[in-house]
Structures are given as C-alpha cells and as structure tokens.
N, C-alpha and C positions, 0 to 999 in steps of 0.2 A: 649171760653174766647181766648186772645190776650195774647202771653209774648212779650215783649218790654223791649229789651237790648240798650247800649248802642251804639252798633254799631252790623249790623246786623251778619257781619262776626264772631261775636261770637258763633253762632249755629256751627259753624265749626269751632272751633277752633282746639276742642283736648284739650282744659284748661280739670284740674280734678275738678276744683272748677265747671264751667258749665255744666259737664256730672254727678255732685252729683246735683245740681241744679235740672236739667233735669229728673233727676228720681224722684225725692220729688214731683215735679209739676205733672208730671204724673201719681204718686202713688194718690196725693188729687184727680184729676182730675177723674180717673178711681173708685174712691173710692165714687163720688158725681154723677157718670154719664154723666160729663159734656166733651166736646170734646176741642181743643186744638188747635189754629190757632198760628204759627210765622210769627211774624211780620217782612218781611223784605224788604218791600218795601221801596225805597227811596222816600223823599217829599223834597217840597222845603221850607216848616215852619212849625214852631211849631202847628201854627193855621190850615194848612192843614191837617198835623197828627193828632190831637185831632181832625177834622172833619170825617178822614177816620176810625178815631178807633171808634170814635161814632155815625157811619153811619148804626146800626142796625147791623151788620155781625155779630158782638160779644156782647156777655152779659159785656163783662168786661175787663181790661187788669192789668195785673201781670208788672209791670214797675220796670226794673231797671236802672238807669240812674245819672248821676253827679249829682251834690249838684246845687241846684236851675235852673235846666232846663226846660227852657218853655213851656215844653209838656206835665211838672206835673200839671201845675197851668192850663194850656188851657182843660188839660182834667177832674180835681177837678172843675174847675168853670163852665161847661159845665154840671155838673152830670155825669160823664160817672162814671160806677161803677171801680173804681180804687184801688189796693191794690200796695203798693211800700215792694220791699224787698231787703232787704241786702244794705238798703241806707234809708234816712229819709228826711222829707220836713216839713217847719214852716207852710204850708197851713194849714189855720185850721180844711179844711174837710178831709186833709190825713189822710189814714190808712196804716200801716205799718207793718213789722215782719223785725226785725232785731238783731244784736249781740251786747254786749258792748264789741266793740272795743276798747275804751280805757282803761278799766281794763284789758283786753284779754295781751294788749299790756304792760301795766304795769305789769302784771303777768310774761311776758316773759321777759323783761329787769332784774327784780328781781331774778328770776333766775340766771341770768347771774352775776349779783352783788354780789349774795350770794356765786358763783364757787368763787368768787376773783376777775372777770375781771372788769377793770375799762376804759381801750380802747374798748369798743363798739359802732360800728358803723349800723346804721341802711340803709338797700337800701330800698328805697320811692317807693311807687305807685302811679299812673296818678294822675294828680296834681286834678283835680276835684273830684275823687271818694271820697264820703262820708265816708266809710269804711278806705280807706287810710291816709285820714287828721284824725280821729279819735285816728287810730295804730300810728300817727307821732305823736300828743299830748301825749298819752299815753308813747313813747319811751320817750318823753321829760321832764312828769312830773317826772316818776320816778329816769332819773339822776339828777333830779332839787333837788328832795328829798334825794339824796345820795351825793349833793354836788357834783356833777362830771359834768364836761364839756363836750356836747356832739361832737362827730365826725358832720365836716357836713353833713346832708343825702342827701346820695346818689339819686341823680336821677334813677327814671324808666327804665329799663333797656327792650329795645325794642325786641332785636332778639339777639340768641346765638352770631352771630357775635359784635355785641356790647357788650355784654356780656363779651366776650373774651379780646377787646381793653380796655373796661374801667378798669374792675376789675384788669387785670394784672397792671395795675399802679396803683390801689389802694393799692394791696395786695404786690406788692414789695416796697411800701415807709418804711425809716426807721422807720416812728413813725406806721407802718399799726396798726390796730385793731389786739386784740387778741380773738376779738367774732365781730358775725355778728345778729342783729334780721333782717329778713325781711319779707316784706308785705304780701308774699303768698306762699305757697309752692313751685307751679312751678318755682318761680323765684329762691326759695330757694334752689330746684335741683340744677338749672344751675348753680347756684352760687361755689354747692360743684365740680360740673364737670370743671367748672374755674379753681377751686383751687386746685383738683390734677393735672389737666395738668400743672400747674405752680410747682407742688412740693412742695406746702403746705397741711400738712397732719390733715384730720378733723377727730379728735376733738385735736390731740395734737398739730398742730401750731395754731388751727381756729377753736371754737366752733361757732356753727351755729345754730339757732331757726328759723323756719318756722310759718307758721300763717293757719290754717283750718285741720290738720291733717290728710290730706287725706290717702287714702290705701296704697298709693306709698310712705310714709314715712317708711314704713314696709321695703319696699325693695331696699330702697337706702343704699351704704355702708359707712359709717354707717348707720344704722335706723337716720331716720330725728325727732331730738327734734321740736314739733308746739306745737302753740297753738290750741284746738281743738274747732271747731266751728263746730254745727252739720246743717250742710247743707240740708241735706236731708230732718230732722225733719221741719227745719224753710220754707224750700221751699214747703211743704207740708200741713203745716199751713199757711201760706200764700194763698194757693191756695182755702183751706176752709175758709179761711174768706171772699175772694172774692167772693166766691159763697154764703156765707151767705148775703152779704151785696147787689148782686143780687135778691138775694129772701126776702128782706127786712126785715130780722128776728133781733132779737133783738141781741144787741153785748154785752159780758161782758166787751170786753175792743179794741178798735182801734188800741192803738199801741201797740206793744208786742215785749220785749226786752229780748233777749236770753243769759246767765250767761255761760262766759265761763270759761276753765280749763286748764292747762298744762297736756302733753303729753311728760313726760320726756323718753327719748332715748338716743340713742348713742353717737350723733353727736353736745354732749354739755360735756365740762370735766372740772375741778377742774384748776385756773392757774397756782398751783403749778404744774400741770404736764406738764402744756405749757413749764415751764420754764425747766424744768427738762430735758426736750429732749431736750433743746440748748444747755446744758452744754458739 
C-alpha cells in the first residue's frame, strides 16, 4: 500500500504528528502482513498521480490531502482502494478515519473560558487543511456561544524565524491575548519558545493550549495542555480499513470519527493568576 501526504517533504519533516502517523501505519501493516510504499514522486497532474497510484504496484492508498484535492476524486473514480486519514471527502465512495476536530477545539476554548480568559487568540493551520478548518470553526463556535468576539485568527506560522517576527508584534500589542489556542503541538511549542524569549511567562502571562497531545507535551516547560488525538490508533485503524477494502471484506462502517479529550497540564492557568502577577 502507498502512503500519500500533501507534500513528499512531510516524510522527512521531523514533525511529531507525522512520526506518530507512521508508527500507527507501520503497526497496522505489520499486523496484516502488508508492505508500505512512500509516495514521493512529483507528478504533473491529479490524473497522472492517480494513474501512478493505480498502475498495479500497490494494492491501495492511504491519503492525507487538503480539502477538495482532485487526486482523491481521481483515485476513487478509478476504483483504486483508497482510505483518507486525518481528513475527509464528500465523494460518495470515500472511506475515511478522522477525529472530531470541531468538538476538540470547542473543548480547548471552553477550558480557557472556564479559567476566566476572554482574550483568546487562535494560531491557525494551513488554509486548505480539513483538520485546521474544523478546529478554526470549533474555536469560533465556542467563543460565539460565550458571546465573545474572537481575535483575528493568526495565520499559519511556517518557520521559527516567521514565528519570532510575527508573534513578537502580536504578543507586544497593548490588547494582547491572555490565552492562545494553537492548531498543533509542534506550533504551540514554538509559540511557547517565542513567548519565553520575549519575557512573556507561560502560564503566568499567557495560557497556551495545543492540539494532538504528543509526548513532547510532557517535556516542555511548563508541560503543554493539549487536545488528545489518538494519532497512532487512528493511523493503525485506517490501515486496517484499507486492507479490508483491498480484500473486498464486508465493512461495518466506512467512515470512522474518533472523539477527543483535553489533557490539562501546566501551560494553562486561571486569569486571576495572570492578573495577580501584573500588580
């Protein structure tokens, strides 16, 4: 089977999320006796990419692509066994394994609201990402339910240099947020490092919530509060689902949604704690 990411560079990105995805896929493949192929070839068009993935060298494809990616439709229209993971599609033949990102974001923001924060900003993800979009909508929904105006959603941070430049101005503004909801742990950790460099203490001056609850959350200073996404289990489940499709087995369900929960650690604190440190 082939693993297809949005960009081939993600395989070597060092992302904690990607590492967990690969661990889960490998476990599912070993369990079922399947080999894996990493799809890293650059192609000229979605049709050409679907032709390559459907030429018989692989039994099927695990795909993590942006919303509306045309390669997904091309694969499904050709009847190539395909399972999407950590994303979704409205295509009638689509099978996918995803998390309830909307509710996960609501839980994160409600946690901050419960601590008394009202100036809650979000650091967003890639514009086309299904997960990033659902988390953005969950953030907005939780604030709307509380009758609170959101900050303009901060755009995706692409590099440590951009993080320092952009967040420096953001965190130095007079009406700066007292809390951040960040779309991924990798970016949340970068935000905490930038805040520390600016003399902004977490959580005394700024509460931070990430998303994924990777192992690194227990090693940051302070430990990072984060929405727990069972990445390993989801990736392994998607692999099993794809193998079942390649074997034409009867499927109890083709679309699986994992519920999410919040792991509260040391990076969030009540607003009164923030205010008391400023007196």
